[in-house]
TIDO-234621 format. One record per residue (C-alpha): residue number from 0; residue in one letter; x, y, z. Coordinates in nm, 2 decimals, decimal comma. Example, Ala and Ser with C-alpha at 12.3 -4.5 7.8 and 13.67 -1.06 7.14 Angstrom:
BEGIN
0/a/1,23/-0,45/0,78
1/s/1,37/-0,11/0,71
This chain:
BEGIN
0/x/5,60/20,58/25,91
1/x/5,73/20,35/26,14
2/x/6,02/20,43/26,36
3/x/6,26/20,31/26,13
4/x/6,21/20,64/25,94
5/x/6,37/20,81/26,14
6/x/6,66/20,55/26,26
7/x/6,96/20,65/26,05
8/x/7,29/20,51/26,08
9/x/7,64/20,72/26,22
10/x/7,78/20,73/25,91
11/x/7,47/20,84/25,72
12/x/7,48/21,10/26,03
13/x/7,80/21,20/25,96
14/x/7,75/21,26/25,62
15/x/7,47/21,46/25,69
16/x/7,68/21,65/25,93
17/x/7,89/21,77/25,65
18/x/7,69/21,94/25,45
19/x/7,55/22,11/25,71
20/x/7,91/22,25/25,80
21/x/7,89/22,39/25,47
22/x/7,56/22,50/25,47
23/x/7,64/22,66/25,82
24/x/7,93/22,84/25,71
25/x/7,74/22,97/25,43
26/x/7,48/23,14/25,74
27/x/7,80/23,27/25,89
28/x/7,92/23,48/25,56
29/x/7,95/23,87/25,63
30/x/7,59/24,04/25,64
31/x/7,82/24,33/25,37
32/x/7,76/24,05/25,13
33/x/7,50/24,19/24,82
34/x/7,15/24,03/24,95
35/x/6,95/23,84/24,73
36/x/6,93/23,51/24,50
37/x/7,15/23,44/24,26
38/x/6,98/23,42/23,89
39/x/6,85/23,10/23,73
40/x/6,79/22,96/23,42
41/x/6,38/22,84/23,42
42/x/6,36/22,46/23,45
43/x/6,13/22,38/23,18
44/x/6,00/22,01/23,22
45/x/5,75/21,95/23,41
46/x/5,66/22,38/23,39
47/x/5,44/22,43/23,17
48/x/5,34/22,76/23,27
49/x/5,76/22,85/23,32
50/x/5,78/22,96/23,66
51/x/6,09/22,99/23,84
52/x/6,04/22,79/24,09
53/x/5,93/22,44/24,14
54/x/5,75/22,23/24,37
55/x/5,97/21,95/24,33
56/x/6,35/21,94/24,32
57/x/6,53/21,92/23,98
58/x/6,87/21,93/23,92
59/x/7,00/22,08/23,52
60/x/7,32/22,05/23,33
61/x/7,41/22,30/23,06
62/x/7,71/22,47/22,85
63/x/8,05/22,44/22,98
64/x/7,89/22,21/23,27
65/x/7,76/21,95/23,08
66/x/8,07/21,92/22,86
67/x/8,27/21,86/23,16
68/x/8,05/21,58/23,27
69/x/7,92/21,40/22,91
70/x/7,99/21,02/22,93
71/x/7,90/20,77/22,73
72/x/7,54/20,77/22,81
73/x/7,26/20,94/22,99
74/x/7,33/20,72/23,29
75/x/7,71/20,79/23,28
76/x/7,65/21,13/23,24
77/x/7,39/21,19/23,56
78/x/7,55/20,92/23,80
79/x/7,62/21,12/24,12
80/x/7,41/21,42/24,07
81/x/7,15/21,44/24,41
82/x/6,90/21,17/24,39
83/x/7,04/21,02/24,09
84/x/7,23/20,70/24,01
85/x/7,26/20,40/23,74
86/x/7,18/20,08/23,64
87/x/7,54/20,05/23,48
88/x/7,49/19,77/23,28
89/x/7,86/19,80/23,16
90/x/8,02/20,13/23,02
91/x/7,73/20,18/22,74
92/x/7,40/20,00/22,86
93/x/7,32/20,24/23,14
94/x/6,99/20,38/23,24
95/x/6,94/20,70/23,50
96/x/6,84/20,60/23,86
97/x/6,63/20,79/24,04
98/x/6,57/20,80/24,43
99/x/6,55/20,43/24,40
100/x/6,36/20,38/24,12
101/x/6,41/20,30/23,77
102/x/6,27/20,09/23,45
103/x/5,93/20,22/23,39
104/x/5,93/20,45/23,65
105/x/6,17/20,66/23,52
106/x/6,06/20,85/23,17
107/x/6,34/20,94/22,98
108/x/6,26/21,25/22,74
109/x/6,39/21,36/22,44
110/x/6,28/21,75/22,37
111/x/5,98/21,65/22,62
112/x/5,85/21,36/22,38
113/x/5,90/20,99/22,44
114/x/6,18/20,81/22,33
115/x/6,02/20,47/22,25
116/x/6,27/20,19/22,27
117/x/6,31/19,85/22,47
118/x/6,54/20,01/22,75
119/x/6,30/19,99/23,04
120/x/6,26/19,58/22,94
121/x/6,59/19,50/23,00
122/x/6,91/19,65/23,19
123/x/7,13/19,58/22,87
124/x/6,91/19,80/22,65
125/x/7,07/20,12/22,63
126/x/6,89/20,45/22,56
127/x/6,90/20,52/22,22
128/x/6,99/20,88/22,32
129/x/7,34/21,03/22,32
130/x/7,48/21,30/22,53
131/x/7,74/21,42/22,27
132/x/7,45/21,59/22,09
133/x/7,25/21,73/22,39
134/x/7,27/22,04/22,47
135/x/7,08/22,08/22,78
136/x/7,00/21,76/23,02
137/x/6,64/21,82/23,33
138/x/6,61/21,59/23,63
139/x/6,30/21,62/23,79
140/x/6,32/21,39/24,08
141/x/6,01/21,27/24,23
142/x/5,65/21,20/24,08
143/x/5,58/21,40/23,81
144/x/5,30/21,14/23,65
145/x/5,05/21,44/23,66
146/x/5,21/21,57/23,33
147/x/5,43/21,26/23,21
148/x/5,21/20,95/23,29
149/x/5,28/20,64/23,53
150/x/5,58/20,57/23,38
151/x/5,73/20,87/23,56
152/x/5,63/20,84/23,92
153/x/5,95/20,79/24,02
154/x/6,09/21,09/23,81
155/x/6,17/21,21/23,47
156/x/6,53/21,29/23,23
157/x/6,44/21,51/22,96
158/x/6,73/21,55/22,72
159/x/6,68/21,89/22,52
160/x/6,82/22,00/22,19
161/x/6,70/22,23/21,92
162/x/6,64/22,00/21,65
163/x/6,29/22,21/21,59
164/x/6,44/22,57/21,64
165/x/6,17/22,72/21,86
166/x/6,33/23,11/21,82
167/x/6,47/23,33/21,45
168/x/6,84/23,27/21,36
169/x/7,05/23,51/21,22
170/x/7,36/23,42/21,02
171/x/7,55/23,10/21,10
172/x/7,63/23,00/21,43
173/x/7,76/22,63/21,53
174/x/8,02/22,44/21,76
175/x/8,22/22,12/21,71
176/x/8,36/21,94/21,99
177/x/8,61/21,64/22,05
178/x/8,71/21,39/22,30
179/x/9,02/21,16/22,35
180/x/9,09/20,89/22,63
181/x/8,90/20,79/22,95
182/x/8,88/20,45/23,08
183/x/8,77/20,32/22,75
184/x/8,96/20,45/22,53
185/x/8,70/20,72/22,37
186/x/8,76/20,86/22,04
187/x/8,46/21,12/21,98
188/x/8,37/21,40/21,75
189/x/8,02/21,58/21,70
190/x/7,90/21,87/21,54
191/x/7,58/22,08/21,48
192/x/7,54/22,43/21,26
193/x/7,22/22,64/21,27
194/x/7,11/22,90/21,05
195/x/6,81/23,11/20,96
196/x/6,70/23,45/20,84
197/x/6,32/23,61/20,86
198/x/6,12/23,34/20,90
199/x/6,27/23,03/20,95
200/x/6,55/22,85/21,11
201/x/6,73/22,56/21,01
202/x/6,96/22,34/21,21
203/x/7,16/21,97/21,15
204/x/7,38/21,79/21,37
205/x/7,60/21,48/21,35
206/x/7,80/21,25/21,61
207/x/8,01/20,92/21,63
208/x/8,18/20,76/21,92
209/x/8,40/20,48/21,95
210/x/8,54/20,29/22,26
211/x/8,75/19,98/22,34
212/x/8,70/19,76/22,64
213/x/8,67/19,90/22,95
214/x/9,00/19,92/23,17
215/x/8,97/19,90/23,57
216/x/9,17/19,82/23,84
217/x/9,26/19,46/23,89
218/x/8,91/19,21/24,00
219/x/8,87/18,90/24,01
220/x/8,58/18,82/23,75
221/x/8,35/18,48/23,78
222/x/8,36/18,25/23,59
223/x/8,08/17,98/23,40
224/x/8,29/17,70/23,59
225/x/8,26/17,83/23,99
226/x/8,60/18,01/23,93
227/x/8,73/18,33/23,94
228/x/9,00/18,49/23,70
229/x/9,19/18,81/23,74
230/x/9,17/19,11/23,49
231/x/9,20/19,49/23,41
232/x/8,93/19,50/23,16
233/x/8,52/19,47/23,14
234/x/8,52/19,19/22,86
235/x/8,26/19,28/22,58
236/x/8,26/19,65/22,67
237/x/8,34/19,79/22,40
238/x/8,11/20,00/22,16
239/x/8,08/20,24/21,86
240/x/7,78/20,43/21,83
241/x/7,68/20,74/21,55
242/x/7,35/20,96/21,49
243/x/7,22/21,30/21,35
244/x/6,96/21,51/21,26
245/x/6,84/21,77/21,05
246/x/6,55/22,01/21,14
247/x/6,40/22,30/21,06
248/x/6,11/22,60/21,16
249/x/5,88/22,88/21,07
250/x/5,92/23,16/21,28
251/x/5,68/23,47/21,31
252/x/5,70/23,69/21,63
253/x/5,40/23,49/21,82
254/x/5,52/23,08/21,72
255/x/5,69/22,87/21,54
256/x/5,63/22,51/21,35
257/x/5,87/22,26/21,27
258/x/6,00/21,88/21,19
259/x/6,30/21,69/21,23
260/x/6,42/21,38/21,14
261/x/6,71/21,17/21,29
262/x/6,87/20,86/21,35
263/x/7,05/20,68/21,59
264/x/7,30/20,39/21,55
265/x/7,50/20,18/21,85
266/x/7,67/19,87/21,81
267/x/7,79/19,76/22,17
268/x/7,89/19,43/22,37
269/x/7,65/19,26/22,59
270/x/7,87/19,26/22,96
271/x/7,67/18,96/23,08
272/x/7,70/18,71/22,77
273/x/8,07/18,73/22,60
274/x/8,06/18,73/22,27
275/x/7,75/18,90/22,21
276/x/7,68/19,20/22,01
277/x/7,39/19,46/22,03
278/x/7,29/19,64/21,68
279/x/7,05/19,85/21,81
280/x/6,91/20,13/21,53
281/x/6,62/20,43/21,62
282/x/6,51/20,68/21,33
283/x/6,26/20,91/21,45
284/x/6,06/21,19/21,25
285/x/5,88/21,50/21,49
286/x/5,66/21,78/21,43
287/x/5,65/22,05/21,72
288/x/5,50/22,43/21,74
289/x/5,34/22,64/21,91
290/x/5,09/23,02/21,88
291/x/5,10/23,29/22,16
292/x/4,99/23,60/22,26
293/x/4,65/23,44/22,12
294/x/4,44/23,73/22,20
295/x/4,16/23,52/22,41
296/x/4,08/23,34/22,73
297/x/4,36/23,07/22,54
298/x/4,69/23,25/22,52
299/x/4,91/22,96/22,41
300/x/4,88/22,61/22,25
301/x/5,14/22,40/22,20
302/x/5,22/22,04/22,08
303/x/5,43/21,80/21,93
304/x/5,41/21,46/21,73
305/x/5,66/21,21/21,68
306/x/5,69/20,86/21,57
307/x/5,99/20,66/21,62
308/x/6,11/20,28/21,46
309/x/6,30/20,14/21,72
310/x/6,50/19,79/21,64
311/x/6,79/19,62/21,86
312/x/6,92/19,28/21,73
313/x/7,15/19,02/21,96
314/x/7,40/18,88/21,75
315/x/7,58/18,58/21,84
316/x/7,98/18,58/21,78
317/x/7,90/18,36/21,46
318/x/7,76/18,60/21,30
319/x/7,36/18,43/21,38
320/x/7,09/18,68/21,50
321/x/6,96/18,57/21,82
322/x/6,65/18,77/21,93
323/x/6,53/19,05/21,77
324/x/6,34/19,35/21,95
325/x/6,17/19,61/21,79
326/x/5,93/19,89/21,89
327/x/5,75/20,13/21,65
328/x/5,48/20,39/21,76
329/x/5,36/20,77/21,76
330/x/5,32/21,00/22,09
331/x/5,16/21,34/22,09
332/x/5,10/21,59/22,36
333/x/4,90/21,92/22,27
334/x/4,89/22,22/22,61
335/x/4,64/22,52/22,60
336/x/4,77/22,75/22,86
337/x/4,44/22,98/22,96
338/x/4,50/23,37/23,07
339/x/4,56/23,45/23,42
340/x/4,24/23,50/23,63
341/x/4,14/23,72/23,91
342/x/4,09/23,48/24,26
343/x/4,06/23,48/24,59
344/x/4,32/23,79/24,62
345/x/4,51/23,65/24,35
346/x/4,59/23,55/24,03
347/x/4,49/23,18/23,86
348/x/4,66/23,06/23,57
349/x/4,67/22,71/23,43
350/x/4,75/22,49/23,15
351/x/4,51/22,18/23,03
352/x/4,65/21,92/22,83
353/x/4,59/21,61/22,58
354/x/4,86/21,27/22,60
355/x/4,87/20,97/22,40
356/x/5,12/20,67/22,31
357/x/5,06/20,40/22,08
358/x/5,31/20,15/22,04
359/x/5,37/19,82/21,93
360/x/5,63/19,61/22,03
361/x/5,83/19,25/21,92
362/x/6,06/19,01/22,09
363/x/6,18/18,79/21,82
364/x/6,37/18,52/21,83
365/x/6,51/18,22/22,10
366/x/6,55/18,48/22,38
367/x/6,23/18,64/22,32
368/x/6,07/18,66/22,69
369/x/5,78/18,88/22,62
370/x/5,50/18,82/22,33
371/x/5,41/19,07/22,08
372/x/5,22/19,32/22,27
373/x/5,05/19,64/22,20
374/x/5,04/19,97/22,47
375/x/4,77/20,20/22,42
376/x/4,77/20,58/22,63
377/x/4,54/20,84/22,60
378/x/4,51/21,09/22,94
379/x/4,40/21,40/22,99
380/x/4,55/21,66/23,24
381/x/4,50/21,99/23,42
382/x/4,75/22,19/23,61
383/x/4,59/22,49/23,79
384/x/4,83/22,75/23,97
385/x/4,70/23,00/24,21
386/x/4,90/23,29/24,30
387/x/4,81/23,37/24,64
388/x/5,02/23,67/24,71
389/x/5,36/23,82/24,57
390/x/5,53/23,55/24,81
391/x/5,31/23,24/24,84
392/x/5,20/22,98/24,52
393/x/4,98/22,73/24,51
394/x/4,87/22,42/24,23
395/x/4,71/22,17/24,21
396/x/4,65/21,90/23,95
397/x/4,43/21,62/23,80
398/x/4,50/21,34/23,54
399/x/4,28/21,08/23,42
400/x/4,44/20,82/23,16
401/x/4,30/20,47/23,02
402/x/4,60/20,26/22,90
403/x/4,56/19,93/22,71
404/x/4,78/19,67/22,71
405/x/4,68/19,37/22,49
406/x/4,89/19,07/22,41
407/x/4,90/18,81/22,10
408/x/4,99/18,54/22,27
409/x/5,19/18,26/22,14
410/x/5,21/18,27/21,68
411/x/4,97/18,00/21,54
412/x/5,28/17,82/21,44
413/x/5,41/17,79/21,75
414/x/5,64/17,45/21,84
415/x/5,69/17,53/22,23
416/x/5,37/17,76/22,31
417/x/5,47/17,97/22,67
418/x/5,28/18,30/22,63
419/x/4,91/18,15/22,60
420/x/4,59/18,26/22,41
421/x/4,57/18,65/22,33
422/x/4,50/18,83/22,66
423/x/4,39/19,21/22,71
424/x/4,40/19,43/23,00
425/x/4,30/19,78/23,04
426/x/4,33/20,02/23,32
427/x/4,24/20,36/23,42
428/x/4,54/20,55/23,62
429/x/4,44/20,86/23,80
430/x/4,70/21,07/23,97
431/x/4,64/21,41/24,15
432/x/4,90/21,64/24,29
433/x/4,92/21,98/24,55
434/x/5,15/22,19/24,57
435/x/5,32/22,50/24,72
436/x/5,61/22,73/24,75
437/x/5,65/23,05/25,00
438/x/5,93/23,29/24,95
439/x/5,96/23,44/25,28
440/x/6,21/23,63/25,27
441/x/6,47/23,70/24,99
442/x/6,68/23,41/25,09
443/x/6,44/23,16/25,23
444/x/6,20/22,94/25,04
445/x/6,01/22,67/25,18
446/x/5,88/22,43/24,91
447/x/5,61/22,12/24,97
448/x/5,46/21,86/24,72
449/x/5,19/21,59/24,77
450/x/5,08/21,37/24,55
451/x/4,87/21,06/24,48
452/x/5,01/20,80/24,18
453/x/4,80/20,52/23,96
454/x/5,06/20,37/23,68
455/x/4,93/20,07/23,51
456/x/5,16/19,80/23,48
457/x/5,39/19,72/23,15
458/x/5,39/19,48/22,92
459/x/5,68/19,25/23,07
460/x/5,54/19,28/23,42
461/x/5,20/19,14/23,25
462/x/5,29/18,88/22,98
463/x/5,65/18,78/23,04
464/x/5,77/18,39/23,06
465/x/6,10/18,29/22,97
466/x/6,50/18,27/23,05
467/x/6,60/18,67/23,05
468/x/6,99/18,60/22,95
469/x/7,06/18,94/23,06
470/x/6,97/18,93/23,40
471/x/7,03/18,52/23,40
472/x/6,69/18,45/23,55
473/x/6,35/18,33/23,43
474/x/6,08/18,62/23,43
475/x/5,73/18,54/23,49
476/x/5,43/18,81/23,48
477/x/5,10/18,81/23,60
478/x/4,79/18,92/23,37
479/x/4,63/18,99/23,67
480/x/4,83/19,23/23,82
481/x/4,65/19,53/23,98
482/x/4,76/19,94/23,93
483/x/5,07/20,03/24,13
484/x/4,91/20,30/24,36
485/x/5,09/20,54/24,59
486/x/5,08/20,83/24,81
487/x/5,39/21,04/24,80
488/x/5,50/21,38/25,00
489/x/5,78/21,61/24,91
490/x/5,92/21,87/25,16
491/x/6,24/22,12/25,05
492/x/6,39/22,43/25,20
493/x/6,62/22,63/25,05
494/x/6,88/22,92/25,07
495/x/7,03/23,17/24,86
496/x/7,24/23,45/24,89
497/x/7,51/23,58/24,60
498/x/7,66/23,29/24,54
499/x/7,57/23,09/24,86
500/x/7,33/22,83/24,86
501/x/7,25/22,54/25,09
502/x/6,91/22,32/25,04
503/x/6,76/22,05/25,17
504/x/6,51/21,80/25,04
505/x/6,30/21,47/25,25
506/x/6,09/21,25/25,09
507/x/5,85/20,97/25,16
508/x/5,66/20,75/24,92
509/x/5,38/20,48/25,00
510/x/5,26/20,19/24,79
511/x/4,99/20,00/24,87
512/x/5,09/19,80/24,56
513/x/5,41/19,80/24,41
514/x/5,52/19,56/24,14
515/x/5,85/19,39/24,19
516/x/6,04/19,17/24,02
517/x/6,09/18,88/24,30
518/x/6,28/18,48/24,38
519/x/5,94/18,27/24,41
520/x/6,17/17,97/24,56
521/x/6,05/17,72/24,28
522/x/6,28/17,43/24,15
523/x/6,53/17,60/23,90
524/x/6,42/17,64/23,52
525/x/6,70/17,38/23,28
526/x/6,70/17,56/22,98
527/x/6,96/17,32/22,73
528/x/7,28/17,32/22,93
529/x/7,16/17,57/23,22
530/x/6,94/17,64/23,48
531/x/6,82/17,94/23,62
532/x/6,62/18,04/23,91
533/x/6,24/18,20/23,87
534/x/6,09/18,53/23,94
535/x/5,81/18,68/23,93
536/x/5,64/19,01/23,91
537/x/5,39/19,08/24,21
538/x/5,27/19,35/24,37
539/x/5,35/19,44/24,77
540/x/5,30/19,72/24,99
541/x/5,62/19,95/25,02
542/x/5,76/20,23/25,11
543/x/6,07/20,48/24,97
544/x/6,20/20,75/25,19
545/x/6,52/20,98/25,18
546/x/6,72/21,28/25,24
547/x/6,94/21,49/24,98
548/x/7,18/21,79/25,09
549/x/7,28/22,04/24,91
550/x/7,51/22,36/24,98
551/x/7,78/22,62/24,84
552/x/7,98/22,87/24,99
553/x/8,21/23,16/24,78
554/x/8,55/23,14/25,02
555/x/8,74/23,37/24,79
556/x/8,63/23,64/24,60
557/x/8,89/23,88/24,40
558/x/9,05/23,82/24,06
559/x/9,09/23,44/24,15
560/x/8,73/23,26/24,28
561/x/8,73/22,99/24,50
562/x/8,38/22,74/24,60
563/x/8,37/22,46/24,82
564/x/8,06/22,27/24,72
565/x/7,88/21,94/24,83
566/x/7,58/21,71/24,81
567/x/7,48/21,41/25,00
568/x/7,16/21,18/24,97
569/x/7,04/20,88/25,12
570/x/6,77/20,64/25,05
571/x/6,59/20,34/25,23
572/x/6,34/20,13/25,07
573/x/6,16/19,83/25,22
574/x/5,86/19,60/25,09
575/x/5,65/19,64/25,44
576/x/5,47/19,28/25,39
577/x/5,79/19,11/25,50
578/x/6,03/19,35/25,57
579/x/6,29/19,29/25,33
580/x/6,49/19,57/25,12
581/x/6,34/19,73/24,80
582/x/6,64/19,61/24,55
583/x/6,97/19,82/24,42
584/x/6,92/20,09/24,61
585/x/7,21/20,35/24,59
586/x/7,38/20,40/25,02
587/x/7,45/20,70/25,16
588/x/7,68/20,92/24,93
589/x/7,88/21,21/24,95
590/x/8,03/21,50/24,74
591/x/8,26/21,73/24,85
592/x/8,42/21,97/24,52
593/x/8,66/22,30/24,54
594/x/8,61/22,50/24,22
595/x/8,83/22,78/24,12
596/x/8,84/23,01/23,86
597/x/9,07/23,29/23,77
598/x/8,98/23,52/23,38
599/x/9,01/23,22/23,17
600/x/9,13/22,93/23,34
601/x/8,89/22,71/23,55
602/x/8,95/22,38/23,75
603/x/8,75/22,17/24,03
604/x/8,90/21,88/24,26
605/x/8,60/21,68/24,38
606/x/8,61/21,36/24,66
607/x/8,30/21,10/24,54
608/x/8,25/20,83/24,90
609/x/7,98/20,54/24,86
610/x/7,88/20,38/25,17
611/x/7,90/20,01/25,22
612/x/7,52/19,89/25,09
613/x/7,44/19,57/25,34
614/x/7,11/19,64/25,35
615/x/6,99/19,43/25,02
616/x/6,77/19,17/24,99
617/x/6,86/18,78/25,04
618/x/6,89/18,73/24,68
619/x/7,15/19,01/24,70
620/x/7,51/19,07/24,81
621/x/7,65/19,35/25,01
622/x/7,86/19,61/24,79
623/x/8,16/19,69/24,92
624/x/8,23/20,12/25,01
625/x/8,47/20,28/24,80
626/x/8,60/20,67/24,75
627/x/8,71/20,83/24,46
628/x/8,91/21,14/24,37
629/x/8,82/21,31/24,07
630/x/9,03/21,62/23,89
631/x/8,93/21,85/23,63
632/x/9,11/22,13/23,44
633/x/8,94/22,41/23,12
634/x/9,07/22,70/22,94
635/x/8,86/22,92/22,77
636/x/9,05/23,06/22,43
637/x/8,93/23,22/22,16
638/x/9,04/23,23/21,79
639/x/8,91/23,49/21,60
640/x/8,54/23,52/21,64
641/x/8,53/23,18/21,75
642/x/8,50/23,07/22,16
643/x/8,68/22,80/22,25
644/x/8,71/22,52/22,58
645/x/9,00/22,32/22,59
646/x/8,97/22,04/22,87
647/x/9,12/21,80/23,04
648/x/8,94/21,54/23,36
649/x/9,10/21,25/23,51
650/x/8,91/21,06/23,67
651/x/8,94/20,76/23,99
652/x/9,33/20,93/24,01
653/x/9,39/20,68/24,32
654/x/9,27/20,35/24,09
655/x/9,03/20,27/24,35
656/x/8,80/19,90/24,27
657/x/8,46/20,00/24,33
658/x/8,09/19,85/24,21
659/x/7,78/20,00/24,15
660/x/7,53/19,90/24,41
661/x/7,25/20,02/24,19
662/x/7,36/19,73/23,91
663/x/7,23/19,42/23,94
664/x/7,34/19,10/24,12
665/x/7,45/18,94/23,83
666/x/7,63/19,18/23,63
667/x/7,79/19,38/23,95
668/x/8,09/19,13/23,99
669/x/8,13/19,12/23,64
670/x/8,16/19,50/23,57
671/x/8,32/19,75/23,79
672/x/8,31/20,10/23,76
673/x/8,61/20,30/23,53
674/x/8,93/20,25/23,68
675/x/9,22/20,59/23,63
676/x/9,16/20,75/23,34
677/x/9,25/21,06/23,13
678/x/9,05/21,20/22,90
679/x/9,14/21,58/22,71
680/x/8,89/21,71/22,44
681/x/8,82/22,12/22,27
682/x/8,50/22,23/22,22
683/x/8,44/22,55/21,95
684/x/8,15/22,76/21,89
685/x/8,12/23,01/21,61
């Protein structure tokens, strides 16, 4: 590690000091407060053994907290959590970024199953999961490749619903939610109903959401002729999404077996290309089941299988279809948990698993810059956990994978060949990890996790060769790319007492071969009346490191309760060969909030601040700093046996003009963050 890791700008120090002040306030609380950690919900993602504490940091959203944070996309919903930002290609195509990594380094899951789509191929491709019908979202920050493959080297986002019920349901229950307003004038409604009896459970849900062009503070939008135009809306950012699912399970005392069918439709504007509308559809069939308490060495077996049919069409203003993207495939996962065994004075338990995926991707039309490809992965993994004592737990894991990425090359009738002949590449990624959790007192806990990861290049990194209109570049893959390799270390220290808590996480990743898209310096490629700079995928030595701070203190604990919370994060990435910064990294960010609750009323006021991001590659520009104030209030109502939550929120109270540093440079000036807006809604559960 070089000295740059120890160099922190003064403003970053100020951010860290502010969060430290929150923590110091906690530690100064009266000793008369009840000791012991607050209860917590077990994170299921990346945690097959169901432990309360993980070696890697995680965030969860559910219940009222999720209701108030829901956005039009997963990225918007999660943006601002510690270590999490978003690509922000307008309000519709918005993929999560974790610790500066995005694309095929962030695994987006639906109920721990693969979301086979095209969202990692291009920033203007949305993730076909709508937060309106998600009941819980879990985010793992840091490498999770051991359980989910190389595409989880940066982290995992798992959207969880109950479309395949795992427990018996008695009677009828459900929820309905409606929301109106926001910077995009959203009109949205969702609902779910569940019923069951002895031995079975059924689920059905549906949603609909419609938005207008996003309102933003006045800004100067660049035009094709090099001039600018003053605007207060993001052009071509309106959209309409709808979908639903039905599912059911046979449920018994020691397990369940069920299936679900869901559909998703989303038509939205492509912010970077005026007049272009994207028509997306995704249909999925899933099976899942679990058998527990087998009474043998293997105590639990669980598995799931999914088939996805995805299509994405880019439709021009004339109604003509320019390009069609298709992705069809299956994924499965099988896990077996073995019984606890006496070992070295403690207990050893573990999970062994088999995971596989197979998909066919096609990009058909004038803007198809990737050939038809077939991708297959099959992996074996094992995780063993040793409870050395009541306070110390060690874990170790190993994963071996075989990945095949084949290109069909140019079709036989191609008028202008550009992909060459059919090609095949195969890889054998290996991943390993070691973890520690040590609870040295009821309040203090130390966690550490070290891992080695390998990721096979994906289809577009190997075979791309053409104009990518969404980014305004000519992209070229490298069929000879080697596996991406990295070593990672994550350290965490947390303190809890009653409602007060503090946590600091530090991470460092060093890659010997990190696959990036870089400008080649070659003459621009001319296509029709336009010219495009040439970018190529290359493997470079790189490093990423950073800090995440979180804290909360109870200021008032009486009839009214008042909490002060805050979090901050900082990430830095560098191409070690050139010293140039890695692209699209979030700047130093900080959020401080006050939460008030009395009876059925609750309210929150928060201030979000992002520093100016000046540390960018040569082909990017600095992103100005910004400070945004958000307000929210809610009231819990009772309608007979029904429980309701009436809520309202005002985002960007001062109408601050702000841009997202994680957005690609060609789109950032076209799509500022949302302006001042009021949204209200009602969720009723029965």
